[in-house]
N, C-alpha and C positions, 0 to 999 in steps of 0.2 A: 533488558538494557535501557538505561536512559539514551536522550540524545546525543551527549559527548561520548560516550562510549560505542554508539553506533556510527557516527561520524568517523571517529578514529580507526574503527574497523574497516569502513569502507574505503578510507584513504589508504589504509596499509594494503588492502588486497588490490585495488587498483594499481598503485606504484609498483607492487611485486609482481604483477601478471597473474593474480589469482582470479578466482570466479566466484561470485555468489548469487544465491537466490534469495530476496528478500520478501517476506511475506507478512501481512497483519493477520492476528488471530482474535476473533471474537465470537460471539455466540453463534452467528450464522455459519462462521467456518467450521465451529465445534460440531454443529449439526451436519453439515455437508461432509465432515469427515465419517461421520457414522453411516451415511446413507449413500455415499458415492465414492468407490473403489478408487477411480483415478485422481479423485480430488485428494482423498486421504493419501496416496502415495505422493502427490505434489509436495504435500505438508511434511510428510516425513522425510522427503530428500532436500527439503529447502535449507540452506545453512544459516539461515536468520529468521526467525519468528519474534515479530513485536507484539506485544500486548496493545490490542487497539479495542479496549473495552475493560469499562470499570468493573463488571461481574466477574471476568476471568482474573482481572488482578486480584479482586478480593478471594477468589478460590484458590489461588495459588500458596497462600499461607497466611501467618498472623500479619496483621497490618504493622506492628511493633515489636522490635526486639526487647528482651528483658531490661535493657538500659535505658529503655524509653526513648531511643532514638528510632526514626523510621525506617524499616528495613525494606518495606515496599510501599510506594506512594504515588501520587498523581504523576511525578516525572517520570515513573516508569510506563505510564500509559502512553504510547506514542501512535496518533492517528497519523496519516501520511502528510498533511498539510503541517505537522510539527517538526518535520526533519526534511522533506524534500527541499525547499527553498534553500537550505544550507548545504545540503548534499552536493546539489548541482554546481556550486562555486567552491568546491574544495579545490586544492591547488593542482591535482592530477587530471581534473576535468575540463575538459576543452568541448567536447561535443555531447548532447543529450538528444535522446529520442524520445517523443511521446506519442504513445499509441493508444488512441481511445477518443471518445467523445464527439461531437459534430464538430464540423469545419470550423465554424466560428469560435466555439469553445476551446478546441485545440489551440487556434491560433491565439486566442486570447491569454491561454496558460503560457504558452511559449514565448510570447512577447514579455510578459510579467517576469518569468523565470529566467530569461536571458541577459536581463539587466545588469548593468555594473553594481557592485556592492561596495564601490568606493576605492577601488583599487586602481582606476584608470581604464583605459579602453581595453587594455589586454586582459582586464578581468571579466569581459563580456563572454557568455558562453553561447555557441553556436547551437541551435536547436533544429531538429528535423520533425515537422508537424506530421503526424500520419493519423488522420481522422478515421474513426471505426463506427460511426453510427450512421447508417445501418453498417453491420458487417456480414459478409457472405464468406464462407468456407474458402472458395476460390481466390478470395483476397490474399491467402497466406503467402503464396509464392511470391507475389510482387512486394510484400512488406518485407519478407525475407531478403530479396535482392537489394531493396532500398537501404535497410538496416545494414547489410554486407558494405555496401557501397559507401555509406556514411560513416561507418566504424565509429559507433558512439562509446563512451566509457560507462554511461548508463542509459538503460531503457526502462521508462515507466510504463505501465500499460494499466490503463485505468477503464475497464469494460464491464466490471461486475463478476461477481461469483456465479458459477463456476467457469464461465467462458474465458475469463481473463488467466486462470491457472492452465486451461486447456493450451491456449495461446503462448502462454510463458514456456511451458514444456517444450512445445514444438521449436520455440526460437532459440531456447537453451541448447537443443540438439543439434539446430542448423546453422548456427552464429557462433563466433567467440567473444561476445559482448562481457565485459568484467563483471557488471551488475545488471542483473534483471529484476525489477522490483513491481509487484502487483500493488496498485493503489487504489482501487476501488472509485469512489466519486471524486478523488482528489483533482483531477484535471478540471472537470466542471467547478469545483469549489475554488480553484486558484483563479480561474478566468472570471468568477462571479456570476456564471450561470446557473449555480446551485448554491443557496444560501449556507453559509457556515455557522453553525451554532458558537456563541460565544465561549470562550475557553473556560470561563467560569462555571457554565453549564455542565461542561464535560468533568472538570474537577469535582462535582458534586455527585457525578454519575447520573445526570438525567439528560444527557446528549440525545439517547434514544426517545425520550417524550418531544424533545425540540423537532426531531426529524419526522416523529408521528405526526405532530401537529401540522407542520408543513405539508406533508403530503401522505394523507391518512390512506389513500388508495395504494399506493404505492408500498407503505411500510407496515400497515396493520398486521398483515400475516407474519412478517418477520418477527416483530417485537410483541404481539398479543398471543400468536398461536406457535410459532416455532419454538419457543423456550418451554413450553409445555411439552411439545413432542420430544425435545431433547432430553427433558428430564424423565419420560417415560422410558427412552432409551437406555439412559444412564441407570436407572433403577432395575430396568430388566436385565442389563449387562451384570449388575452386581449380586442379582438373585441367584 
C-alpha cells in the first residue's frame, strides 16, 4: 500500500463499522516472526501490514516493471509518521487514543495530532492520552476500561516490539475499536522526544544508520547482529 490507499481503506472500514489491525513490517518484525510464535500469529491475523523498511521493499520484487515505470518504490515504504497525522483527521475520526511513551511525550504527541488541519473548530480531534512508560501487566484492565469509555475510532499503540503486539491482541479481543495500529516509536517521534531521520535518508535506505548513530547502545544489536541471525534462520529453513 501507499499512503493514499491506506487512508482510503481506513476511512472505508471506519465508516462501514469494520475492524482493522494495522502493523508495520521491517527486518526486526521479520526476525521476531521466526522466533516468537505469539508474535507470528499477530502478524498472520493483522488485516493490514505496511512495509516499514527499505530492505523488505527490495525483497518483495523487482523495483521496476518492464515498461520502466516504478512498480514498487519509496512511496510504498510507510513508517508510522508517514500516515498517522493524516489518518487521525479522516472525516469519520473524532476520537483517537494514544497508548505508550512517557507522560510528557504522550501529551506532546496528542497535542500535535489533535490540532485542526484547516477545516475549522470542528476539524479538531479529541485525544485520550495513555502513557505507558513504565508499563506493568496490571495496567491492562485500567486501559481497557478507559478505552471502552472513550470509544475511539483509532487506537495507536507505541510500546516497541513485541510488547505492543501483545497489548494490541488483548485490546482487540476486549474492545470494539475500529482501527488498532502498532506504531513503535512514533509517539516519541511525533512529540519530538526522539529525533526523526530526514525523509531523504529513509528514501535511500539509510534510516537504520541514522538511528544507529543517534542511539548505538539501543540499536546496535537490532541493526548489526539481528539481520545476520535472520539470514541464518532463512537459510536454515530453505535447506
